[in-house]
N, C-alpha and C positions, 0 to 999 in steps of 0.2 A: 534741676531747678527747685529751689526751696519753696514750699507751699505752706499755707495756713490750712491745716487739716482739722476739721471739726470732728471730735470723737463723741459719739452718742453712746452712753452706757449706763448701767445701773448705779444707783446710790447704795445698793446692797451688794453683797458678795455673791449671792446666788446659792442654790442648793438643788440637788444633793452635791453637785460639783461646785467648788469654790472657784469662781472665775477671776479672782484678784490677780493670780499669776498671769493669766492671759492678758489682763488689762495692763499689768506692769510691763510685760514683754512688748505690748503694742506701744506704750508710751516711750519705752527705751528705744525701740526701733525707729519711731518717728523722729525723736530727737537726734539719734545718730545719723539719720538721713538729712538732717538740717532743717526739718519741717518744724513749724511752730504749731503747738497743740492749742486748739480752741475747744473749750468744753464747758460744762455746766457749773463750774466753780466750787463744787463740793470737796470736802476733805474726808469723805467716808466711802466705804464700799469700793466698787470698781472705779468710780470717778477719782477718788483719792489715790488709788493705786496708779492710774494713768498719769496723773499730775506728778506724783512723787517720783516715779521712774523717769519721766521726761526731764524733770528738774535735776535729778541725780546724774543723768547722762549729759548735762550741760545744755539742755534745750530751753526754749522759751515757751511759757504756758500762759495763755490768756483765759480767764474764767469769767463767766457771767452768772450771777446768782440773784434771784429775786429777794428783796428785803424780807419777805415773809419766811423764806427758807434759810435765811442766813444762819440762824442758830440751829435749826433742825438738821440741816445738812452740813453744819459746821463749815462755814465759808473758809476756803483754803487761804490762809494768810501767807503761806510760804511760796507762792507762785510769782511769776514775773509781774502779772497785772490781774487784779480782781476788781471787777466792776459790779456794783450793786444796781439791779434794775427794779423798776416799779412792780413788775408782775411777770408771769411765765411767758406771756405773749411777747413782751419786749425782750426778754432773755433769748427766746428762740429767734426772733428777728435779728438781733445783734449777732448771735452765733452764726446765722446763715450769712449775713452781710460780711462778716469778718473772714469767711472761709473760701478756699479754693477747691476743696474736696471734702467729702464726708465719709467717715469710717464708723460703721455701727457695730458695736460689740453686743453681746447679750445684755439685756436689761428689761426693765418693767414697762408699764403702760406709758410712762413718759418717753421712754426710748422708742417704743413703737409709734407713738404720736409724732416724734421728731422725724423718724424715718419716713412715715407716710406723708408728712408735710413736705419734705424735700423732694420726694418722688413725685408728688402731685404738682409742686411748683415746676419741676423739670418737665413734666408732661404738658403743662400749660405754657411752656416757653419762657418762664421767668429766669431760668438759668440753664446752663448746659454743663454743669460740673459733675465730676465723677461721684457716684454713690456706691460704696463698697460695703457689703454686709459680710462680716467675718462669721462664717457659718460653722463655728466650732461645735462638734457633736450634733450637727444638724439643727442647731438652735433656730435658724430662720426658716426652716422648711414649712412650718405652719403658716407663716406669712406668705410664702411663695404659693402655697396651696390656696390661700384666700384670694390672692391676686388672680390665680388661674380660674378660680370659681367665678370671680367677678367678670372675667373675660368670657367664660363659657355662657354666662347669662346675658351677654351683650351689653354690659354696662361700661366696658372699656375694650379697646382694641388689644389684640394679643401683643402688639408691639410694646405695651407698657412693661412687659417682662424684660425688655432690653434697656430700661431706664436705670437699672442698677445691676451691679455685678456681685455674684456670690463668690466668696473666696474661702476655701477650706482651711487655709493656714495663714499665719501672719506674713510669711514670704509671699504668698499669692496676693494677699491684700496690698502689700507694699508695691508689688509689681503693677497691680491694677491702678493704684494711686499714681505711681510714677509714670506709667504709660499714658495716662489721661491728661497730664499737665494740669493747668488751672485756668484762672481768668486771663493770665498773661497778657 
């Protein structure tokens, strides 16, 4: 079943490892599987690599970018649909509403914010969609440690660790997305 997969990732390439190749591989694989990519609308860093690869593989890409970031993140004009939002809150809301699954690649504070938001919304019962963290080189391990810390101190039940799936490879991430289905 084709899904709308929201990809959260950085507007930078990352360092010391350049993650653009990982982002491009993810975009390509999503498009080849027939999934529509939903993302933050940028044409730079990992965001641009995901969108470019998905488009090159014949996929559909929907981007949402706040007016304030349109020039800073160079809104991607070469995607299927680019929507300009009023602010970051509207951007994130629309990305979530448009999606059947979430795939988080390495990224910065915005990516961490997006991941925590969809995990919290799932915890509160606002959705039951798959959330997959592509844990390349252990990138998401500090977030897992933080969630474990929160549970140890009694601020969340240990079951919150089941709200998302860690995937060590793109193959594993694609399997987790495919196995979970979507809003259907």
